[in-house]
Steps between C-alpha positions, in 0.01 A plus 500: 500500500528450874182463706625296790564816699168506677286613206691821443472544128476816293232320298232517769291788631547416869876542472473814288255645752738435791778671303279804435483432125126418492201647680342163568602141567173368349540266203435696179377182330223383736464790747420255779824454699846642547718405207780293649715245319289222649179671385632571149628148437259279697181684594396785270165401344572721200777258401324169563495405131868581444589314821308188391662511155847541647464239775231251391339313786638746755840331474712805576870459438785739561614479138620857435419487129141399572466772765645758260252396226216537751620850598525595132152366434340704778696812402714520815819494291579552135713275282857621451564689179688304235866586453558740214828453327 
């Protein structure tokens, strides 16, 4: 997952709206602001509990595994399917 490109992520409504894939840039979780990467990860009040559980004491780290677990928890991504052999 690459989000260092100025918040352009297919996971967020603001990007999808700019690309013509969504009618609105408003966050579908809290309906109070445009859903940007910054809003989804750091600001959305609908995800306060998950954010506190993922980064106790507001000690945000850039650990990709922790970020991925947070995104799974809030429903922004789904876990990969297990390999079937």
